[in-house]
PyMOL Python script that loads the backbone (N, CA, C, O; Angstrom):
from pymol import cmd

cmd.read_pdbstr("""\
ATOM      1  N   MET A   1     -13.807 -15.958   9.099  1.00  0.00           N
ATOM      2  CA  MET A   1     -13.518 -15.451   7.705  1.00  0.00           C
ATOM      3  C   MET A   1     -12.273 -16.190   7.405  1.00  0.00           C
ATOM      4  O   MET A   1     -11.283 -16.047   8.123  1.00  0.00           O
ATOM      5  N   ILE A   2     -12.277 -17.056   6.271  1.00  0.00           N
ATOM      6  CA  ILE A   2     -11.118 -17.780   5.806  1.00  0.00           C
ATOM      7  C   ILE A   2     -10.451 -17.169   4.567  1.00  0.00           C
ATOM      8  O   ILE A   2     -11.080 -16.759   3.592  1.00  0.00           O
ATOM      9  N   PHE A   3      -9.266 -17.150   4.684  1.00  0.00           N
ATOM     10  CA  PHE A   3      -8.435 -16.587   3.594  1.00  0.00           C
ATOM     11  C   PHE A   3      -7.475 -17.546   2.941  1.00  0.00           C
ATOM     12  O   PHE A   3      -7.069 -18.569   3.492  1.00  0.00           O
ATOM     13  N   GLU A   4      -7.127 -17.137   1.693  1.00  0.00           N
ATOM     14  CA  GLU A   4      -5.989 -17.936   0.926  1.00  0.00           C
ATOM     15  C   GLU A   4      -5.088 -17.118   0.339  1.00  0.00           C
ATOM     16  O   GLU A   4      -5.293 -15.913   0.200  1.00  0.00           O
ATOM     17  N   LEU A   5      -4.076 -17.690  -0.028  1.00  0.00           N
ATOM     18  CA  LEU A   5      -2.962 -16.728  -0.661  1.00  0.00           C
ATOM     19  C   LEU A   5      -3.109 -17.140  -2.216  1.00  0.00           C
ATOM     20  O   LEU A   5      -3.336 -18.244  -2.712  1.00  0.00           O
ATOM     21  N   LYS A   6      -2.893 -15.814  -2.847  1.00  0.00           N
ATOM     22  CA  LYS A   6      -2.736 -15.969  -4.318  1.00  0.00           C
ATOM     23  C   LYS A   6      -1.567 -15.256  -5.000  1.00  0.00           C
ATOM     24  O   LYS A   6      -1.304 -14.086  -4.724  1.00  0.00           O
ATOM     25  N   ALA A   7      -0.919 -15.911  -5.825  1.00  0.00           N
ATOM     26  CA  ALA A   7       0.272 -15.304  -6.313  1.00  0.00           C
ATOM     27  C   ALA A   7       0.122 -14.149  -7.284  1.00  0.00           C
ATOM     28  O   ALA A   7      -0.858 -14.114  -8.028  1.00  0.00           O
ATOM     29  N   GLU A   8       1.052 -13.200  -7.310  1.00  0.00           N
ATOM     30  CA  GLU A   8       1.159 -12.161  -8.349  1.00  0.00           C
ATOM     31  C   GLU A   8       2.555 -12.405  -8.782  1.00  0.00           C
ATOM     32  O   GLU A   8       3.538 -12.397  -8.042  1.00  0.00           O
ATOM     33  N   TYR A   9       2.538 -12.637 -10.146  1.00  0.00           N
ATOM     34  CA  TYR A   9       3.803 -13.046 -10.948  1.00  0.00           C
ATOM     35  C   TYR A   9       4.558 -11.749 -11.244  1.00  0.00           C
ATOM     36  O   TYR A   9       4.111 -10.618 -11.056  1.00  0.00           O
ATOM     37  N   GLY A  10       5.866 -12.092 -11.772  1.00  0.00           N
ATOM     38  CA  GLY A  10       6.686 -10.935 -12.320  1.00  0.00           C
ATOM     39  C   GLY A  10       6.102 -10.154 -13.505  1.00  0.00           C
ATOM     40  O   GLY A  10       5.062 -10.503 -14.062  1.00  0.00           O
ATOM     41  N   PHE A  11       6.721  -9.230 -13.813  1.00  0.00           N
ATOM     42  CA  PHE A  11       6.175  -8.312 -14.869  1.00  0.00           C
ATOM     43  C   PHE A  11       6.404  -8.791 -16.335  1.00  0.00           C
ATOM     44  O   PHE A  11       5.704  -8.308 -17.225  1.00  0.00           O
ATOM     45  N   ALA A  12       7.346  -9.711 -16.619  1.00  0.00           N
ATOM     46  CA  ALA A  12       7.344 -10.203 -17.915  1.00  0.00           C
ATOM     47  C   ALA A  12       6.284 -11.205 -18.301  1.00  0.00           C
ATOM     48  O   ALA A  12       5.839 -11.940 -17.420  1.00  0.00           O
ATOM     49  N   SER A  13       5.884 -11.292 -19.419  1.00  0.00           N
ATOM     50  CA  SER A  13       4.805 -12.130 -19.732  1.00  0.00           C
ATOM     51  C   SER A  13       5.161 -13.672 -19.705  1.00  0.00           C
ATOM     52  O   SER A  13       4.282 -14.532 -19.642  1.00  0.00           O
ATOM     53  N   VAL A  14       6.364 -13.926 -19.750  1.00  0.00           N
ATOM     54  CA  VAL A  14       6.903 -15.370 -19.672  1.00  0.00           C
ATOM     55  C   VAL A  14       7.452 -15.473 -18.219  1.00  0.00           C
ATOM     56  O   VAL A  14       8.018 -16.539 -17.978  1.00  0.00           O
ATOM     57  N   ASP A  15       7.399 -14.651 -17.300  1.00  0.00           N
ATOM     58  CA  ASP A  15       7.895 -14.678 -16.045  1.00  0.00           C
ATOM     59  C   ASP A  15       6.786 -15.392 -15.071  1.00  0.00           C
ATOM     60  O   ASP A  15       5.692 -14.933 -14.742  1.00  0.00           O
ATOM     61  N   THR A  16       7.380 -16.655 -14.699  1.00  0.00           N
ATOM     62  CA  THR A  16       6.577 -17.482 -13.817  1.00  0.00           C
ATOM     63  C   THR A  16       6.840 -17.480 -12.323  1.00  0.00           C
ATOM     64  O   THR A  16       6.207 -18.139 -11.498  1.00  0.00           O
ATOM     65  N   GLU A  17       7.965 -16.567 -12.050  1.00  0.00           N
ATOM     66  CA  GLU A  17       8.500 -16.251 -10.710  1.00  0.00           C
ATOM     67  C   GLU A  17       7.511 -15.490  -9.867  1.00  0.00           C
ATOM     68  O   GLU A  17       7.037 -14.459 -10.344  1.00  0.00           O
ATOM     69  N   ILE A  18       7.140 -15.895  -8.639  1.00  0.00           N
ATOM     70  CA  ILE A  18       6.172 -15.310  -7.964  1.00  0.00           C
ATOM     71  C   ILE A  18       6.951 -14.024  -7.344  1.00  0.00           C
ATOM     72  O   ILE A  18       8.044 -14.081  -6.779  1.00  0.00           O
ATOM     73  N   HIS A  19       6.154 -12.822  -7.565  1.00  0.00           N
ATOM     74  CA  HIS A  19       6.789 -11.553  -7.215  1.00  0.00           C
ATOM     75  C   HIS A  19       6.084 -11.328  -5.697  1.00  0.00           C
ATOM     76  O   HIS A  19       6.829 -10.976  -4.783  1.00  0.00           O
ATOM     77  N   LEU A  20       4.926 -11.492  -5.480  1.00  0.00           N
ATOM     78  CA  LEU A  20       4.252 -11.210  -4.164  1.00  0.00           C
ATOM     79  C   LEU A  20       3.128 -12.152  -3.925  1.00  0.00           C
ATOM     80  O   LEU A  20       2.487 -12.578  -4.885  1.00  0.00           O
ATOM     81  N   TRP A  21       2.846 -12.505  -2.703  1.00  0.00           N
ATOM     82  CA  TRP A  21       1.550 -13.293  -2.317  1.00  0.00           C
ATOM     83  C   TRP A  21       0.578 -12.244  -1.796  1.00  0.00           C
ATOM     84  O   TRP A  21       0.895 -11.315  -1.054  1.00  0.00           O
ATOM     85  N   HIS A  22      -0.527 -12.471  -2.223  1.00  0.00           N
ATOM     86  CA  HIS A  22      -1.716 -11.510  -1.693  1.00  0.00           C
ATOM     87  C   HIS A  22      -2.739 -12.429  -0.907  1.00  0.00           C
ATOM     88  O   HIS A  22      -2.891 -13.616  -1.196  1.00  0.00           O
ATOM     89  N   LEU A  23      -3.438 -11.783   0.120  1.00  0.00           N
ATOM     90  CA  LEU A  23      -4.456 -12.526   0.856  1.00  0.00           C
ATOM     91  C   LEU A  23      -5.684 -12.048   0.271  1.00  0.00           C
ATOM     92  O   LEU A  23      -5.932 -10.869   0.021  1.00  0.00           O
ATOM     93  N   VAL A  24      -6.620 -13.283   0.019  1.00  0.00           N
ATOM     94  CA  VAL A  24      -7.862 -13.025  -0.680  1.00  0.00           C
ATOM     95  C   VAL A  24      -8.841 -13.927   0.144  1.00  0.00           C
ATOM     96  O   VAL A  24      -8.463 -14.963   0.690  1.00  0.00           O
ATOM     97  N   ARG A  25     -10.029 -13.494   0.191  1.00  0.00           N
ATOM     98  CA  ARG A  25     -11.036 -14.245   0.958  1.00  0.00           C
ATOM     99  C   ARG A  25     -11.243 -15.522   0.122  1.00  0.00           C
ATOM    100  O   ARG A  25     -11.326 -15.490  -1.106  1.00  0.00           O
ATOM    101  N   GLU A  26     -11.325 -16.706   0.892  1.00  0.00           N
ATOM    102  CA  GLU A  26     -11.516 -17.972   0.202  1.00  0.00           C
ATOM    103  C   GLU A  26     -12.584 -18.009  -0.885  1.00  0.00           C
ATOM    104  O   GLU A  26     -13.764 -17.705  -0.704  1.00  0.00           O
ATOM    105  N   GLY A  27     -12.068 -18.395  -1.982  1.00  0.00           N
ATOM    106  CA  GLY A  27     -12.867 -18.479  -3.280  1.00  0.00           C
ATOM    107  C   GLY A  27     -13.078 -17.177  -3.953  1.00  0.00           C
ATOM    108  O   GLY A  27     -13.790 -17.162  -4.956  1.00  0.00           O
ATOM    109  N   GLY A  28     -12.499 -15.991  -3.482  1.00  0.00           N
ATOM    110  CA  GLY A  28     -12.617 -14.830  -4.129  1.00  0.00           C
ATOM    111  C   GLY A  28     -11.491 -14.534  -5.060  1.00  0.00           C
ATOM    112  O   GLY A  28     -10.562 -15.301  -5.313  1.00  0.00           O
ATOM    113  N   SER A  29     -11.695 -13.220  -5.589  1.00  0.00           N
ATOM    114  CA  SER A  29     -10.481 -12.828  -6.544  1.00  0.00           C
ATOM    115  C   SER A  29     -10.064 -11.446  -6.358  1.00  0.00           C
ATOM    116  O   SER A  29      -9.303 -10.893  -7.152  1.00  0.00           O
ATOM    117  N   VAL A  30     -10.546 -10.873  -5.322  1.00  0.00           N
ATOM    118  CA  VAL A  30     -10.001  -9.597  -4.892  1.00  0.00           C
ATOM    119  C   VAL A  30      -9.265  -9.614  -3.628  1.00  0.00           C
ATOM    120  O   VAL A  30      -9.796  -9.962  -2.573  1.00  0.00           O
ATOM    121  N   ALA A  31      -7.962  -9.215  -3.734  1.00  0.00           N
ATOM    122  CA  ALA A  31      -7.127  -9.336  -2.576  1.00  0.00           C
ATOM    123  C   ALA A  31      -7.482  -8.112  -1.413  1.00  0.00           C
ATOM    124  O   ALA A  31      -8.076  -7.081  -1.730  1.00  0.00           O
ATOM    125  N   LEU A  32      -7.103  -8.353  -0.274  1.00  0.00           N
ATOM    126  CA  LEU A  32      -7.287  -7.375   0.757  1.00  0.00           C
ATOM    127  C   LEU A  32      -6.748  -5.973   0.323  1.00  0.00           C
ATOM    128  O   LEU A  32      -7.278  -4.957   0.775  1.00  0.00           O
ATOM    129  N   CYS A  33      -5.678  -5.908  -0.567  1.00  0.00           N
ATOM    130  CA  CYS A  33      -5.262  -4.645  -1.000  1.00  0.00           C
ATOM    131  C   CYS A  33      -6.032  -4.023  -2.115  1.00  0.00           C
ATOM    132  O   CYS A  33      -5.753  -2.915  -2.573  1.00  0.00           O
ATOM    133  N   GLU A  34      -7.107  -4.848  -2.579  1.00  0.00           N
ATOM    134  CA  GLU A  34      -8.014  -4.414  -3.504  1.00  0.00           C
ATOM    135  C   GLU A  34      -7.465  -4.652  -5.013  1.00  0.00           C
ATOM    136  O   GLU A  34      -7.978  -4.156  -6.017  1.00  0.00           O
ATOM    137  N   ARG A  35      -6.379  -5.462  -4.992  1.00  0.00           N
ATOM    138  CA  ARG A  35      -5.885  -6.007  -6.364  1.00  0.00           C
ATOM    139  C   ARG A  35      -6.798  -7.083  -6.775  1.00  0.00           C
ATOM    140  O   ARG A  35      -7.093  -7.974  -5.979  1.00  0.00           O
ATOM    141  N   THR A  36      -7.305  -7.047  -8.087  1.00  0.00           N
ATOM    142  CA  THR A  36      -7.889  -8.207  -8.666  1.00  0.00           C
ATOM    143  C   THR A  36      -7.000  -9.364  -9.238  1.00  0.00           C
ATOM    144  O   THR A  36      -6.213  -9.264 -10.180  1.00  0.00           O
ATOM    145  N   MET A  37      -7.269 -10.471  -8.501  1.00  0.00           N
ATOM    146  CA  MET A  37      -6.146 -11.589  -8.914  1.00  0.00           C
ATOM    147  C   MET A  37      -6.838 -12.467 -10.159  1.00  0.00           C
ATOM    148  O   MET A  37      -8.063 -12.516 -10.271  1.00  0.00           O
ATOM    149  N   THR A  38      -6.080 -13.047 -10.939  1.00  0.00           N
ATOM    150  CA  THR A  38      -6.458 -13.825 -12.015  1.00  0.00           C
ATOM    151  C   THR A  38      -6.876 -15.201 -11.515  1.00  0.00           C
ATOM    152  O   THR A  38      -6.259 -15.711 -10.580  1.00  0.00           O
ATOM    153  N   VAL A  39      -7.913 -15.832 -12.105  1.00  0.00           N
ATOM    154  CA  VAL A  39      -8.383 -17.059 -11.549  1.00  0.00           C
ATOM    155  C   VAL A  39      -7.275 -18.351 -11.566  1.00  0.00           C
ATOM    156  O   VAL A  39      -7.311 -19.328 -10.819  1.00  0.00           O
ATOM    157  N   ASP A  40      -6.341 -18.088 -12.572  1.00  0.00           N
ATOM    158  CA  ASP A  40      -5.181 -19.153 -12.609  1.00  0.00           C
ATOM    159  C   ASP A  40      -3.935 -18.963 -11.772  1.00  0.00           C
ATOM    160  O   ASP A  40      -2.961 -19.715 -11.788  1.00  0.00           O
ATOM    161  N   SER A  41      -4.097 -17.714 -10.933  1.00  0.00           N
ATOM    162  CA  SER A  41      -2.931 -17.579  -9.973  1.00  0.00           C
ATOM    163  C   SER A  41      -2.732 -18.766  -9.136  1.00  0.00           C
ATOM    164  O   SER A  41      -3.730 -19.351  -8.714  1.00  0.00           O
ATOM    165  N   ARG A  42      -1.636 -19.159  -8.867  1.00  0.00           N
ATOM    166  CA  ARG A  42      -1.316 -20.051  -7.947  1.00  0.00           C
ATOM    167  C   ARG A  42      -1.861 -19.870  -6.667  1.00  0.00           C
ATOM    168  O   ARG A  42      -1.730 -18.731  -6.217  1.00  0.00           O
ATOM    169  N   THR A  43      -2.503 -20.784  -5.880  1.00  0.00           N
ATOM    170  CA  THR A  43      -3.231 -20.595  -4.671  1.00  0.00           C
ATOM    171  C   THR A  43      -2.690 -21.432  -3.518  1.00  0.00           C
ATOM    172  O   THR A  43      -2.435 -22.619  -3.722  1.00  0.00           O
ATOM    173  N   ARG A  44      -2.491 -20.862  -2.271  1.00  0.00           N
ATOM    174  CA  ARG A  44      -2.130 -21.618  -1.204  1.00  0.00           C
ATOM    175  C   ARG A  44      -2.923 -21.363  -0.039  1.00  0.00           C
ATOM    176  O   ARG A  44      -3.564 -20.312  -0.053  1.00  0.00           O
ATOM    177  N   SER A  45      -3.018 -22.130   1.006  1.00  0.00           N
ATOM    178  CA  SER A  45      -3.835 -22.002   2.109  1.00  0.00           C
ATOM    179  C   SER A  45      -3.170 -20.859   2.934  1.00  0.00           C
ATOM    180  O   SER A  45      -1.960 -20.666   2.813  1.00  0.00           O
ATOM    181  N   SER A  46      -3.868 -20.157   3.704  1.00  0.00           N
ATOM    182  CA  SER A  46      -3.535 -19.244   4.647  1.00  0.00           C
ATOM    183  C   SER A  46      -2.683 -19.794   5.743  1.00  0.00           C
ATOM    184  O   SER A  46      -1.904 -19.069   6.362  1.00  0.00           O
ATOM    185  N   ALA A  47      -2.812 -20.972   5.970  1.00  0.00           N
ATOM    186  CA  ALA A  47      -1.980 -21.817   6.868  1.00  0.00           C
ATOM    187  C   ALA A  47      -0.532 -21.732   6.532  1.00  0.00           C
ATOM    188  O   ALA A  47       0.299 -21.879   7.429  1.00  0.00           O
ATOM    189  N   ASP A  48      -0.157 -21.497   5.254  1.00  0.00           N
ATOM    190  CA  ASP A  48       1.146 -21.332   4.675  1.00  0.00           C
ATOM    191  C   ASP A  48       1.769 -20.064   5.066  1.00  0.00           C
ATOM    192  O   ASP A  48       2.975 -19.923   4.861  1.00  0.00           O
ATOM    193  N   LEU A  49       1.122 -19.179   5.575  1.00  0.00           N
ATOM    194  CA  LEU A  49       1.780 -17.850   5.772  1.00  0.00           C
ATOM    195  C   LEU A  49       2.985 -17.768   6.623  1.00  0.00           C
ATOM    196  O   LEU A  49       3.830 -16.901   6.400  1.00  0.00           O
ATOM    197  N   ARG A  50       3.123 -18.675   7.650  1.00  0.00           N
ATOM    198  CA  ARG A  50       4.396 -18.790   8.113  1.00  0.00           C
ATOM    199  C   ARG A  50       5.617 -19.233   7.413  1.00  0.00           C
ATOM    200  O   ARG A  50       6.767 -19.032   7.804  1.00  0.00           O
ATOM    201  N   ASP A  51       5.235 -19.896   6.265  1.00  0.00           N
ATOM    202  CA  ASP A  51       6.324 -20.332   5.356  1.00  0.00           C
ATOM    203  C   ASP A  51       6.847 -19.371   4.376  1.00  0.00           C
ATOM    204  O   ASP A  51       7.897 -19.616   3.782  1.00  0.00           O
ATOM    205  N   ILE A  52       6.084 -18.133   4.137  1.00  0.00           N
ATOM    206  CA  ILE A  52       6.394 -17.113   3.280  1.00  0.00           C
ATOM    207  C   ILE A  52       7.233 -16.012   3.923  1.00  0.00           C
ATOM    208  O   ILE A  52       6.923 -15.405   4.948  1.00  0.00           O
ATOM    209  N   PHE A  53       8.381 -15.825   3.164  1.00  0.00           N
ATOM    210  CA  PHE A  53       9.263 -14.759   3.674  1.00  0.00           C
ATOM    211  C   PHE A  53       8.352 -13.478   3.696  1.00  0.00           C
ATOM    212  O   PHE A  53       7.573 -13.240   2.773  1.00  0.00           O
ATOM    213  N   PRO A  54       8.481 -12.709   4.737  1.00  0.00           N
ATOM    214  CA  PRO A  54       7.633 -11.345   4.934  1.00  0.00           C
ATOM    215  C   PRO A  54       7.735 -10.435   3.889  1.00  0.00           C
ATOM    216  O   PRO A  54       6.777  -9.699   3.651  1.00  0.00           O
ATOM    217  N   GLU A  55       8.932 -10.365   3.114  1.00  0.00           N
ATOM    218  CA  GLU A  55       9.009  -9.312   2.025  1.00  0.00           C
ATOM    219  C   GLU A  55       8.340  -9.978   0.835  1.00  0.00           C
ATOM    220  O   GLU A  55       8.184  -9.271  -0.161  1.00  0.00           O
ATOM    221  N   ARG A  56       7.955 -11.138   0.798  1.00  0.00           N
ATOM    222  CA  ARG A  56       7.140 -11.730  -0.292  1.00  0.00           C
ATOM    223  C   ARG A  56       5.625 -11.572  -0.097  1.00  0.00           C
ATOM    224  O   ARG A  56       4.928 -11.950  -1.038  1.00  0.00           O
ATOM    225  N   LEU A  57       5.022 -11.075   0.973  1.00  0.00           N
ATOM    226  CA  LEU A  57       3.749 -10.844   1.242  1.00  0.00           C
ATOM    227  C   LEU A  57       3.313  -9.486   1.065  1.00  0.00           C
ATOM    228  O   LEU A  57       3.933  -8.621   1.685  1.00  0.00           O
ATOM    229  N   CYS A  58       2.322  -9.137   0.302  1.00  0.00           N
ATOM    230  CA  CYS A  58       1.999  -7.827   0.075  1.00  0.00           C
ATOM    231  C   CYS A  58       1.816  -7.013   1.273  1.00  0.00           C
ATOM    232  O   CYS A  58       0.931  -7.382   2.045  1.00  0.00           O
ATOM    233  N   PRO A  59       2.531  -5.912   1.583  1.00  0.00           N
ATOM    234  CA  PRO A  59       2.435  -5.167   2.763  1.00  0.00           C
ATOM    235  C   PRO A  59       0.919  -4.557   3.103  1.00  0.00           C
ATOM    236  O   PRO A  59       0.434  -4.509   4.233  1.00  0.00           O
ATOM    237  N   ALA A  60       0.365  -4.163   2.035  1.00  0.00           N
ATOM    238  CA  ALA A  60      -1.156  -3.596   2.238  1.00  0.00           C
ATOM    239  C   ALA A  60      -2.028  -4.847   2.615  1.00  0.00           C
ATOM    240  O   ALA A  60      -2.877  -4.700   3.494  1.00  0.00           O
ATOM    241  N   CYS A  61      -1.890  -5.935   2.074  1.00  0.00           N
ATOM    242  CA  CYS A  61      -2.657  -7.162   2.543  1.00  0.00           C
ATOM    243  C   CYS A  61      -2.337  -7.636   3.881  1.00  0.00           C
ATOM    244  O   CYS A  61      -3.200  -8.101   4.626  1.00  0.00           O
ATOM    245  N   ARG A  62      -1.079  -7.523   4.205  1.00  0.00           N
ATOM    246  CA  ARG A  62      -0.587  -7.891   5.645  1.00  0.00           C
ATOM    247  C   ARG A  62      -1.223  -6.950   6.588  1.00  0.00           C
ATOM    248  O   ARG A  62      -1.708  -7.394   7.628  1.00  0.00           O
ATOM    249  N   GLN A  63      -1.268  -5.556   6.288  1.00  0.00           N
ATOM    250  CA  GLN A  63      -1.748  -4.656   7.250  1.00  0.00           C
ATOM    251  C   GLN A  63      -3.235  -4.812   7.368  1.00  0.00           C
ATOM    252  O   GLN A  63      -3.745  -4.692   8.482  1.00  0.00           O
ATOM    253  N   ARG A  64      -4.003  -5.079   6.279  1.00  0.00           N
ATOM    254  CA  ARG A  64      -5.553  -5.155   6.365  1.00  0.00           C
ATOM    255  C   ARG A  64      -5.950  -6.450   7.048  1.00  0.00           C
ATOM    256  O   ARG A  64      -6.989  -6.521   7.704  1.00  0.00           O
ATOM    257  N   TYR A  65      -5.094  -7.506   6.889  1.00  0.00           N
ATOM    258  CA  TYR A  65      -5.319  -8.881   7.522  1.00  0.00           C
ATOM    259  C   TYR A  65      -5.196  -8.654   9.198  1.00  0.00           C
ATOM    260  O   TYR A  65      -6.007  -9.137   9.989  1.00  0.00           O
ATOM    261  N   CYS A  66      -4.099  -7.877   9.567  1.00  0.00           N
ATOM    262  CA  CYS A  66      -3.915  -7.751  11.094  1.00  0.00           C
ATOM    263  C   CYS A  66      -5.080  -6.725  11.596  1.00  0.00           C
ATOM    264  O   CYS A  66      -5.450  -6.721  12.770  1.00  0.00           O
ATOM    265  N   GLU A  67      -5.600  -5.895  10.654  1.00  0.00           N
ATOM    266  CA  GLU A  67      -6.642  -5.048  11.191  1.00  0.00           C
ATOM    267  C   GLU A  67      -8.089  -5.982  11.225  1.00  0.00           C
ATOM    268  O   GLU A  67      -8.983  -5.739  12.035  1.00  0.00           O
ATOM    269  N   LEU A  68      -8.149  -6.804  10.473  1.00  0.00           N
ATOM    270  CA  LEU A  68      -9.307  -7.603  10.350  1.00  0.00           C
ATOM    271  C   LEU A  68      -9.218  -8.802  11.608  1.00  0.00           C
ATOM    272  O   LEU A  68     -10.241  -9.312  12.064  1.00  0.00           O
ATOM    273  N   LEU A  69      -8.071  -9.103  12.006  1.00  0.00           N
ATOM    274  CA  LEU A  69      -7.925 -10.157  13.102  1.00  0.00           C
ATOM    275  C   LEU A  69      -7.118  -9.546  14.189  1.00  0.00           C
ATOM    276  O   LEU A  69      -5.925  -9.797  14.359  1.00  0.00           O
ATOM    277  N   PRO A  70      -7.914  -8.624  15.014  1.00  0.00           N
ATOM    278  CA  PRO A  70      -6.969  -8.108  16.064  1.00  0.00           C
ATOM    279  C   PRO A  70      -6.729  -8.917  17.099  1.00  0.00           C
ATOM    280  O   PRO A  70      -6.089  -8.398  18.013  1.00  0.00           O
ATOM    281  N   SER A  71      -7.121 -10.278  17.261  1.00  0.00           N
ATOM    282  CA  SER A  71      -6.587 -11.240  18.081  1.00  0.00           C
ATOM    283  C   SER A  71      -5.096 -11.640  17.831  1.00  0.00           C
ATOM    284  O   SER A  71      -4.404 -12.188  18.689  1.00  0.00           O
ATOM    285  N   MET A  72      -4.673 -11.320  16.596  1.00  0.00           N
ATOM    286  CA  MET A  72      -3.319 -11.500  16.331  1.00  0.00           C
ATOM    287  C   MET A  72      -2.420 -10.653  16.991  1.00  0.00           C
ATOM    288  O   MET A  72      -1.269 -11.080  17.082  1.00  0.00           O
ATOM    289  N   THR A  73      -2.691  -9.451  17.521  1.00  0.00           N
ATOM    290  CA  THR A  73      -2.029  -8.639  18.137  1.00  0.00           C
ATOM    291  C   THR A  73      -1.940  -8.912  19.680  1.00  0.00           C
ATOM    292  O   THR A  73      -2.982  -9.056  20.319  1.00  0.00           O
ATOM    293  N   HIS A  74      -0.778  -8.981  20.258  1.00  0.00           N
ATOM    294  CA  HIS A  74      -0.600  -9.359  21.643  1.00  0.00           C
ATOM    295  C   HIS A  74      -0.534  -8.118  22.574  1.00  0.00           C
ATOM    296  O   HIS A  74       0.292  -7.245  22.309  1.00  0.00           O
ATOM    297  N   PRO A  75      -1.350  -7.986  23.646  1.00  0.00           N
ATOM    298  CA  PRO A  75      -1.151  -6.690  24.519  1.00  0.00           C
ATOM    299  C   PRO A  75       0.280  -6.782  25.126  1.00  0.00           C
ATOM    300  O   PRO A  75       0.881  -7.853  25.207  1.00  0.00           O
ATOM    301  N   ALA A  76       0.720  -5.750  25.490  1.00  0.00           N
ATOM    302  CA  ALA A  76       1.857  -5.626  26.272  1.00  0.00           C
ATOM    303  C   ALA A  76       1.721  -6.369  27.520  1.00  0.00           C
ATOM    304  O   ALA A  76       0.619  -6.387  28.068  1.00  0.00           O
ATOM    305  N   PRO A  77       2.799  -7.036  28.077  1.00  0.00           N
ATOM    306  CA  PRO A  77       2.694  -7.746  29.366  1.00  0.00           C
ATOM    307  C   PRO A  77       2.415  -6.800  30.543  1.00  0.00           C
ATOM    308  O   PRO A  77       2.957  -5.700  30.651  1.00  0.00           O
ATOM    309  N   ALA A  78       1.599  -7.268  31.350  1.00  0.00           N
ATOM    310  CA  ALA A  78       1.303  -6.332  32.592  1.00  0.00           C
ATOM    311  C   ALA A  78       2.452  -6.229  33.348  1.00  0.00           C
ATOM    312  O   ALA A  78       3.339  -7.080  33.288  1.00  0.00           O
ATOM    313  N   ALA A  79       2.517  -5.069  34.189  1.00  0.00           N
ATOM    314  CA  ALA A  79       3.691  -4.852  34.999  1.00  0.00           C
ATOM    315  C   ALA A  79       3.479  -5.911  36.332  1.00  0.00           C
ATOM    316  O   ALA A  79       2.391  -6.208  36.826  1.00  0.00           O
ATOM    317  N   PRO A  80       4.664  -6.338  36.722  1.00  0.00           N
ATOM    318  CA  PRO A  80       4.510  -7.169  37.941  1.00  0.00           C
ATOM    319  C   PRO A  80       3.800  -6.509  39.077  1.00  0.00           C
ATOM    320  O   PRO A  80       3.971  -5.311  39.302  1.00  0.00           O
ATOM    321  N   VAL A  81       2.993  -7.267  39.813  1.00  0.00           N
ATOM    322  CA  VAL A  81       2.452  -6.668  41.179  1.00  0.00           C
ATOM    323  C   VAL A  81       3.372  -6.891  42.273  1.00  0.00           C
ATOM    324  O   VAL A  81       3.913  -7.962  42.548  1.00  0.00           O
ATOM    325  N   ALA A  82       3.509  -5.735  42.899  1.00  0.00           N
ATOM    326  CA  ALA A  82       4.294  -5.887  44.160  1.00  0.00           C
ATOM    327  C   ALA A  82       3.651  -6.426  45.283  1.00  0.00           C
ATOM    328  O   ALA A  82       2.584  -5.911  45.616  1.00  0.00           O
ATOM    329  N   HIS A  83       4.157  -7.493  46.016  1.00  0.00           N
ATOM    330  CA  HIS A  83       3.459  -7.859  47.141  1.00  0.00           C
ATOM    331  C   HIS A  83       4.037  -7.503  48.420  1.00  0.00           C
ATOM    332  O   HIS A  83       5.229  -7.729  48.625  1.00  0.00           O
ATOM    333  N   SER A  84       3.326  -6.986  49.266  1.00  0.00           N
ATOM    334  CA  SER A  84       3.914  -6.685  50.625  1.00  0.00           C
ATOM    335  C   SER A  84       4.160  -7.777  51.651  1.00  0.00           C
ATOM    336  O   SER A  84       3.328  -8.642  51.928  1.00  0.00           O
ATOM    337  N   LYS A  85       5.332  -7.675  52.179  1.00  0.00           N
ATOM    338  CA  LYS A  85       5.740  -8.745  53.145  1.00  0.00           C
ATOM    339  C   LYS A  85       5.008  -8.364  54.451  1.00  0.00           C
ATOM    340  O   LYS A  85       4.942  -7.202  54.851  1.00  0.00           O
ATOM    341  N   GLY A  86       4.480  -9.392  55.069  1.00  0.00           N
ATOM    342  CA  GLY A  86       3.757  -9.065  56.252  1.00  0.00           C
ATOM    343  C   GLY A  86       3.897 -10.061  57.269  1.00  0.00           C
ATOM    344  O   GLY A  86       3.329  -9.921  58.352  1.00  0.00           O
TER     345      GLY A  86
END
""", "prot")
cmd.dss("prot")
cmd.show_as("cartoon", "prot")
cmd.util.cbc("prot")
cmd.orient("prot")
């Protein structure tokens, strides 16, 4: 499953500052948080996720993305195994 980032702009009609980034399935218009994005919203590759400040990514989209991609979570490291000297 491939995702892209779509911009949500500020609240003023002339405001072009990006308020939040949302995750959308590539070519889609509905974000993972179920917000419908406009077709003219700025779009970026999901590879750019690492370049976006965490507070600029929609929290609901981030949570849903992590649920869809469980391989992103890392298990706790295993406890070291004690070896007996013999």
